[in-house]
C-alpha positions as CSV (number, residue, x, y, z in Angstrom):
1,X,74.8,122.8,100.3
2,X,77.0,123.7,97.4
3,X,76.1,121.6,94.4
4,X,77.3,123.4,91.2
5,X,80.6,122.2,89.7
6,X,83.2,124.9,88.8
7,X,84.5,124.2,85.4
8,X,85.9,126.9,83.1
9,X,85.4,130.0,85.3
10,X,87.1,131.2,88.4
11,X,83.8,131.5,90.3
12,X,80.7,129.3,90.6
13,X,77.5,130.5,92.3
14,X,75.5,127.9,94.3
15,X,72.4,128.1,96.5
16,X,74.3,128.7,99.7
17,X,77.8,129.7,98.7
18,X,80.2,131.2,96.1
19,X,83.1,128.9,95.1
20,X,86.3,130.5,93.9
21,X,88.8,127.9,92.7
22,X,92.4,128.0,91.8
23,X,92.6,125.5,89.0
24,X,95.2,123.6,91.0
25,X,95.5,121.9,94.3
26,X,97.9,120.2,96.8
27,X,98.5,117.4,94.3
28,X,99.7,119.7,91.6
29,X,103.4,119.7,90.6
30,X,104.2,116.6,92.6
31,X,102.6,117.6,95.9
32,X,101.8,114.9,98.3
33,X,98.4,113.7,99.5
34,X,99.5,114.5,103.1
35,X,100.2,118.2,102.5
36,X,96.7,119.5,103.3
37,X,97.9,120.6,106.8
38,X,100.6,122.8,105.2
39,X,98.1,124.3,102.8
40,X,95.6,125.0,105.5
41,X,98.0,126.7,107.9
42,X,99.7,128.6,105.0
43,X,96.4,129.9,103.9
44,X,95.9,131.4,107.4
45,X,99.4,132.9,107.3
46,X,99.1,134.4,103.8
47,X,95.5,135.7,104.0
48,X,95.8,137.2,107.5
49,X,99.1,138.7,106.5
50,X,97.6,140.2,103.4
51,X,94.9,141.9,105.5
52,X,97.6,143.5,107.6
53,X,99.2,145.0,104.5
54,X,96.1,146.1,102.5
55,X,93.8,149.1,103.2
56,X,91.1,148.3,105.7
57,X,88.4,149.6,103.4
58,X,89.1,147.1,100.7
59,X,87.5,143.7,100.1
60,X,90.1,141.1,101.0
61,X,88.3,138.4,99.0
62,X,89.2,140.2,95.8
63,X,92.9,139.8,96.7
64,X,92.6,136.2,98.1
65,X,91.3,134.8,94.8
66,X,94.0,136.3,92.7
67,X,96.4,133.8,91.0
68,X,99.5,135.0,92.8
69,X,97.8,134.5,96.2
70,X,96.6,131.0,95.5
71,X,100.0,130.1,94.1
72,X,101.6,131.4,97.3
73,X,99.2,129.4,99.5
74,X,100.0,126.1,97.7
75,X,103.7,126.7,97.3
76,X,104.8,124.5,100.3
77,X,102.7,121.6,99.0
78,X,105.0,121.2,96.0
79,X,107.9,120.6,98.3
80,X,106.2,118.1,100.5
81,X,105.9,114.7,98.7
82,X,106.1,112.6,101.8
83,X,103.1,110.3,102.7
84,X,103.5,111.2,106.4
85,X,100.7,113.5,107.6
86,X,101.9,116.5,109.6
87,X,100.1,117.5,112.8
88,X,99.0,121.1,113.0
89,X,100.9,121.7,116.2
90,X,104.1,120.4,114.6
91,X,103.6,122.7,111.6
92,X,102.9,125.7,113.9
93,X,106.2,125.2,115.7
94,X,108.2,125.9,112.6
95,X,109.7,129.4,112.5
96,X,107.7,130.7,109.4
97,X,104.4,130.0,111.0
98,X,105.3,130.6,114.7
99,X,106.6,134.0,113.9
100,X,103.6,134.9,111.7
101,X,100.6,133.5,113.6
102,X,99.5,133.4,117.2
103,X,97.6,130.4,118.5
104,X,94.6,131.7,120.5
105,X,92.5,128.6,121.3
106,X,92.4,124.9,120.7
107,X,89.3,122.7,121.1
108,X,88.3,119.0,120.4
109,X,85.1,117.2,119.7
110,X,83.0,114.8,117.6
111,X,82.6,116.0,114.0
112,X,78.9,116.9,114.2
113,X,77.1,120.0,112.9
114,X,76.4,121.4,116.4
115,X,80.1,121.0,117.4
116,X,81.2,123.0,114.3
117,X,78.7,125.7,115.1
118,X,80.3,126.1,118.5
119,X,83.8,126.4,116.8
120,X,82.6,129.0,114.3
121,X,80.8,130.9,117.0
122,X,84.0,131.1,119.0
123,X,85.9,132.2,115.8
124,X,83.4,135.0,115.2
125,X,83.6,136.1,118.8
126,X,87.4,136.2,118.5
127,X,87.2,138.6,115.6
128,X,84.7,140.9,117.5
129,X,87.0,140.9,120.5
130,X,90.2,141.6,118.7
131,X,88.8,143.7,115.9
132,X,91.0,141.6,113.5
133,X,90.4,138.6,111.2
134,X,91.1,135.1,112.4
135,X,91.3,131.6,111.0
136,X,90.4,128.2,112.4
137,X,92.3,125.1,111.1
138,X,90.1,122.0,111.5
139,X,91.5,118.5,111.5
140,X,89.6,115.3,111.3
141,X,92.2,112.7,110.2
142,X,93.2,112.6,107.5
143,X,91.4,115.8,106.4
144,X,92.6,119.3,107.3
145,X,90.9,122.5,106.1
146,X,90.8,126.1,107.3
147,X,87.9,128.5,107.8
148,X,88.5,132.3,107.8
149,X,86.4,135.0,109.5
150,X,87.5,138.2,107.8
151,X,86.5,141.6,109.1
152,X,87.5,143.4,105.9
153,X,85.4,141.2,103.7
154,X,82.2,142.7,102.3
155,X,79.1,140.6,102.2
156,X,77.7,140.5,105.7
157,X,78.8,140.0,109.3
158,X,78.1,136.3,109.2
159,X,80.3,135.5,106.2
160,X,82.7,132.6,106.6
161,X,85.3,131.4,104.0
162,X,86.3,127.8,103.9
163,X,89.6,127.0,102.2
164,X,90.0,123.4,101.0
165,X,93.1,122.3,99.2
166,X,91.5,118.9,98.1
167,X,89.6,118.5,94.9
168,X,85.9,118.0,95.5
169,X,82.9,117.4,93.3
170,X,82.1,121.2,93.7
171,X,85.7,122.1,92.6
172,X,87.2,119.0,90.9
173,X,90.2,120.9,89.5
174,X,91.8,121.5,92.9
175,X,91.8,123.9,95.8
176,X,89.0,126.4,96.4
177,X,87.7,129.2,98.6
178,X,84.0,128.6,99.5
179,X,82.2,131.7,100.8
180,X,79.2,131.2,103.0
181,X,76.8,133.9,104.1
182,X,75.8,132.3,107.3
183,X,77.4,130.4,110.2
184,X,74.8,127.5,109.9
185,X,75.6,126.9,106.2
186,X,79.3,126.9,106.8
187,X,79.1,124.5,109.8
188,X,76.8,122.2,107.8
189,X,79.3,122.1,104.9
190,X,82.2,121.4,107.2
191,X,80.4,118.6,109.0
192,X,79.7,117.0,105.6
193,X,83.4,117.2,104.7
194,X,84.4,115.8,108.0
195,X,81.8,113.0,108.0
196,X,82.9,109.4,109.0
197,X,81.3,106.0,109.0
198,X,79.9,105.6,112.5
199,X,79.5,101.8,112.0
200,X,83.3,101.6,112.3
201,X,82.9,102.4,116.0
202,X,80.2,99.8,116.7
203,X,82.7,97.1,117.5
204,X,84.1,97.1,121.1
205,X,87.4,95.9,119.8
206,X,87.8,98.9,117.4
207,X,91.5,99.9,117.2
208,X,92.4,103.4,118.5
209,X,93.4,104.5,115.0
210,X,89.7,104.1,114.0
211,X,88.5,105.9,117.1
212,X,90.9,108.7,116.2
213,X,88.9,109.2,113.0
214,X,85.8,110.1,115.1
215,X,87.4,113.2,116.6
216,X,88.3,116.6,115.3
217,X,90.6,119.4,116.6
218,X,90.2,123.1,115.9
219,X,93.1,125.6,116.2
220,X,92.2,129.3,116.1
221,X,94.9,131.6,114.9
222,X,95.3,135.3,114.4
223,X,98.1,137.3,112.7
224,X,100.9,138.6,114.9
225,X,101.0,142.5,114.9
226,X,104.5,142.6,113.2
227,X,105.3,139.2,111.7
228,X,109.0,139.9,111.0
229,X,111.4,142.6,111.9
230,X,114.9,142.4,110.3
231,X,116.2,140.8,113.5
232,X,113.4,138.3,113.8
233,X,113.8,137.4,110.2
234,X,117.5,136.7,110.9
235,X,116.7,134.7,114.0
236,X,114.1,132.7,112.1
237,X,116.5,132.0,109.3
238,X,119.2,130.9,111.7
239,X,116.7,128.7,113.6
240,X,115.5,127.1,110.4
241,X,119.1,126.5,109.3
242,X,119.9,124.8,112.6
243,X,116.8,122.6,112.3
244,X,117.8,121.6,108.9
245,X,121.4,120.7,110.0
246,X,120.0,118.8,112.9
247,X,117.7,116.8,110.7
248,X,120.5,116.1,108.3
249,X,122.7,114.8,111.1
250,X,119.9,112.5,112.3
251,X,119.4,111.3,108.8
252,X,123.1,110.6,108.4
253,X,123.1,108.7,111.8
254,X,120.1,106.7,110.7
255,X,121.7,105.8,107.4
256,X,124.8,104.6,109.2
257,X,122.7,102.5,111.6
258,X,120.9,101.1,108.6
259,X,124.2,100.1,106.9
260,X,125.4,98.4,110.1
261,X,122.1,96.5,110.5
262,X,122.3,95.4,106.9
263,X,125.9,94.2,107.4
264,X,124.8,92.3,110.6
265,X,121.9,90.8,108.7
266,X,124.1,89.5,105.9
267,X,126.6,88.1,108.4
268,X,123.8,86.3,110.4
269,X,122.2,85.1,107.2
270,X,125.5,83.6,106.1
271,X,126.1,82.0,109.6
272,X,122.6,80.5,109.5
273,X,123.3,79.0,106.1
274,X,126.5,77.4,107.4
275,X,124.7,76.0,110.5
276,X,121.9,74.6,108.4
277,X,124.5,72.9,106.1
278,X,126.2,71.4,109.2
279,X,122.9,70.3,110.7
280,X,122.0,68.6,107.4
281,X,125.4,66.8,107.3
282,X,125.0,65.6,110.9
283,X,121.6,64.3,110.2
284,X,122.8,62.4,107.2
285,X,125.7,61.0,109.1
286,X,123.4,59.9,111.9
287,X,121.1,58.3,109.5
288,X,123.9,56.4,107.8
289,X,125.2,55.2,111.1
290,X,121.7,54.1,112.2
291,X,121.3,52.2,109.0
292,X,124.7,50.4,109.6
293,X,123.8,49.7,113.2
294,X,120.5,48.3,112.2
295,X,122.3,45.6,110.2
296,X,124.1,44.2,113.4
297,X,123.0,40.6,114.3
298,X,120.3,40.5,116.9
299,X,121.2,37.9,119.5
300,X,119.8,37.5,123.0
301,X,117.7,40.1,124.7
302,X,118.0,42.7,127.4
303,X,115.8,40.7,129.7
304,X,115.4,37.1,130.5
305,X,113.1,36.6,127.6
306,X,114.6,36.5,124.2
307,X,111.5,37.6,122.5
308,X,112.2,40.9,120.9
309,X,108.7,42.3,121.3
310,X,108.7,41.5,125.0
311,X,112.0,43.3,125.3
312,X,110.6,46.4,123.7
313,X,107.6,46.5,126.0
314,X,109.6,45.9,129.1
315,X,112.1,48.5,128.0
316,X,109.4,51.1,127.7
317,X,108.1,50.2,131.2
318,X,111.6,50.3,132.6
319,X,112.2,53.8,131.1
320,X,108.9,55.1,132.5
321,X,109.3,53.8,136.1
322,X,113.0,54.4,136.6
323,X,113.1,57.8,134.8
324,X,116.5,57.0,133.3
325,X,115.9,58.4,129.9
326,X,114.9,56.9,126.6
327,X,115.8,53.3,126.0
328,X,116.6,51.8,122.7
329,X,116.8,48.0,122.9
330,X,115.7,46.7,119.6
331,X,119.3,46.3,118.2
332,X,121.4,46.1,121.3
333,X,123.2,42.8,122.3
334,X,122.8,41.5,125.9
335,X,126.2,42.5,127.1
336,X,126.7,45.7,125.0
337,X,126.2,47.9,128.1
338,X,129.2,46.1,129.8
339,X,131.5,46.6,126.8
340,X,130.9,50.4,126.7
341,X,129.3,50.3,123.3
342,X,126.9,52.9,124.4
343,X,129.7,55.4,124.7
344,X,129.7,56.0,120.9
345,X,127.6,59.1,120.1
346,X,126.8,57.6,116.7
347,X,125.2,54.5,118.1
348,X,122.0,53.7,119.9
349,X,122.6,54.2,123.6
350,X,121.3,52.1,126.5
351,X,121.3,53.5,130.1
352,X,121.4,50.7,132.6
353,X,122.6,52.3,135.8
354,X,122.0,50.2,139.0
355,X,119.6,47.8,137.3
356,X,119.9,44.1,137.8
357,X,119.6,42.0,134.6
358,X,118.1,39.2,136.7
359,X,115.4,41.5,138.1
360,X,113.7,43.2,135.1
361,X,111.1,45.7,135.5
């Protein structure tokens, strides 16, 4: 595995790989932490496009590691400061990538060494079949890297180049090309990068988001024969312009909805405050009325006994058996129910329907 740390030179030699680093990465110049997908797919676009333009007898690696090339690969990252991670399929649907690259194969699996060996073997087979270089973009959320198999690179038929836009211990200053001379070494390194904590999946109640971390996807791309004619460039520009206008319209609509929701929230908050004040006032009025009522003289009783405690007990029994509602008897005179005193909403109410005073419960 690569162990040396690139410091002041553009290249670091390790036991199993050469590391060429750019001195900057996806976080440079305000780039977001979620722009690795853009960098990985743009690396495939730029490098495979370069190979189409350069003589077939040259070493493409010499051009890849030049400053201008690494700058071009990372250029989209500086414009993407959002924390939202972009899916490879979504990035590929945009005109610049869809017109430049062709998606040949997609696979999924667990991020294990053997699985990545299968992916790289398919990548190598693709280059042998087509006679052209290809790239696989590998995603294990939230990591996205690319691995290139270049037919015009000197150094052996089994050479693979991993492009990683994240800073790592082997290249702490930013993005790097890591060149491996064997499929096994490349697969082992990728498996280490895509490693995850398997104990997170031990719980049966693990959320799907955690289970998602235990999967990877691999998209194999090749360069289109002629990325852009003048007409295709015009069409792509028009398509991109319409997409931008559509997004701006949606953003404007969402902003309008947000303003309406904020206005509704303020109105409802004000209404709740008014209702709370009214409720507080009603409670205070009710309490004051109860205090006044509690000072009325207590004479007689609701039942034949004049004992107040007995009245309370019988009233509770009466309420339970007759199902006529809650009885309040402690402060009510004997004939209050006949006089309609219970009609006042601010007084204690007694319901005495169809009950004989001479036949208490």
